[in-house]
C-alpha positions in Angstrom: 0.0 0.0 0.0 1.3 3.4 -0.9 1.9 5.8 1.9 0.3 9.2 1.6 0.4 12.7 3.1 -2.1 15.5 3.2 -1.3 18.7 1.1 -3.1 22.0 1.1 -2.1 24.5 -1.6 -3.5 28.0 -1.0 -2.8 31.2 -2.9 -3.7 34.7 -1.7 -7.4 34.3 -2.7 -8.3 30.6 -3.0 -7.6 27.0 -1.9 -6.1 25.5 -5.0 -5.6 21.9 -4.0 -6.5 19.9 -0.8 -5.9 16.2 -0.8 -3.6 13.3 -0.4 -0.4 13.0 -2.3 2.3 10.3 -2.6 5.0 13.0 -2.8 5.6 16.5 -4.2 8.5 18.6 -5.4 8.8 22.3 -4.8 11.4 25.0 -5.4 12.7 26.1 -2.0 15.1 29.0 -1.5 18.1 26.6 -1.7 16.9 24.5 -4.6 14.3 21.8 -5.4 13.0 19.9 -2.4 11.2 16.5 -2.5 8.7 15.8 0.2 7.5 12.3 1.0 5.1 11.0 3.7 6.3 11.3 7.3 8.8 14.1 6.5 10.3 15.8 9.5 8.7 19.1 10.5 9.9 21.9 8.3 9.2 25.5 7.4 10.9 27.0 4.4 10.6 29.9 1.9 9.7 29.0 -1.6 11.1 30.7 -4.7 9.2 31.1 -8.0 9.2 27.8 -9.7 7.4 24.6 -10.5 5.4 22.6 -8.0 4.8 18.9 -9.0 2.3 16.8 -7.1 2.0 13.0 -7.4 -1.6 12.2 -6.7 -2.5 8.6 -5.9 -3.7 6.5 -8.8 -2.6 9.1 -11.4 -0.1 8.4 -14.1 0.9 12.1 -14.5 1.8 14.7 -11.9 -0.2 17.8 -11.3 2.0 20.7 -12.3 1.6 24.3 -11.0 3.5 27.5 -11.4 4.1 29.0 -8.0 5.3 32.6 -7.6 6.9 32.0 -4.2 5.6 31.7 -0.7 6.1 29.3 2.2 6.0 25.6 2.9 5.2 24.1 6.3 5.2 20.4 7.2 3.9 19.0 10.4 2.4 15.7 11.4 2.3 14.3 7.8 0.5 17.4 6.6 2.0 20.0 4.3 0.7 23.4 3.7 1.9 25.7 0.9 1.0 29.3 1.2 1.8 30.9 -2.2 1.3 34.4 -3.6 0.1 33.2 -7.0 -0.5 29.7 -8.2 -1.5 28.8 -11.7 -2.3 25.4 -13.3 -0.1 24.8 -16.3 -2.9 24.1 -18.8 -3.9 27.8 -18.4 -0.6 29.2 -19.4 0.1 30.9 -22.8 3.8 30.9 -23.7 3.6 34.0 -26.0 1.7 36.0 -23.3 4.2 34.9 -20.7 7.2 35.9 -22.8 5.7 39.4 -23.4 4.9 39.8 -19.7 8.5 38.7 -18.8 10.0 41.3 -21.3 7.6 44.0 -20.1 8.6 43.5 -16.4 12.3 43.5 -17.3 11.8 46.8 -19.2 10.0 48.4 -16.3 12.8 47.4 -13.9 15.4 48.6 -16.3 13.8 52.0 -16.9 12.7 52.9 -13.4 14.8 55.0 -11.1 15.5 54.7 -7.3 12.6 57.0 -6.4 10.1 54.5 -7.9 10.6 51.7 -5.4 6.9 50.6 -5.4 7.0 50.3 -9.2 10.2 48.3 -9.1 8.7 46.0 -6.5 5.6 45.4 -8.6 7.7 44.8 -11.7 9.9 42.4 -9.8 6.8 40.5 -8.6 5.5 40.3 -12.1 8.8 39.1 -13.3 8.9 36.4 -10.6 5.5 35.2 -11.7 6.4 35.1 -15.4 9.6 33.2 -14.6 7.7 30.6 -12.5 5.2 30.1 -15.3 7.8 29.8 -18.0 9.7 27.2 -15.9 6.5 25.2 -15.5 5.9 25.2 -19.3 9.5 24.2 -19.9 9.2 21.3 -17.4 6.1 20.0 -19.2 7.8 20.3 -22.6 10.8 18.3 -21.4 9.1 15.7 -19.2 5.4 15.2 -19.9 5.3 15.1 -23.7 8.0 12.4 -24.0 
């Protein structure tokens, strides 16, 4: 019998996923981290990147783009609190490339007095990077 753990994935507005998983992989501040049932207690910061969930009885993983946030594990229950989470089937590569370039241009052309604009542009850039990483992962691993 496969061991399972509970995972709750929440963004700033919605609960995105709540259920049992066999394992999952997230992008922590020091790199990718794989989490399996009965993991030791942990709290860590997540960077923008790909979140891969292996759901029981499913051949393919659920893939999400996460803009960053926090991961907490306690008593075989993981909670991911993310700023923005998006399912990969909703992603449009051309739109994401345009958003990425626009955010880079906003950062490049702003001065030090526009700290709020720079912060917003950096957040938009982080989201676009996470989404592009998710599309790249799918292109390399799912379609083969």
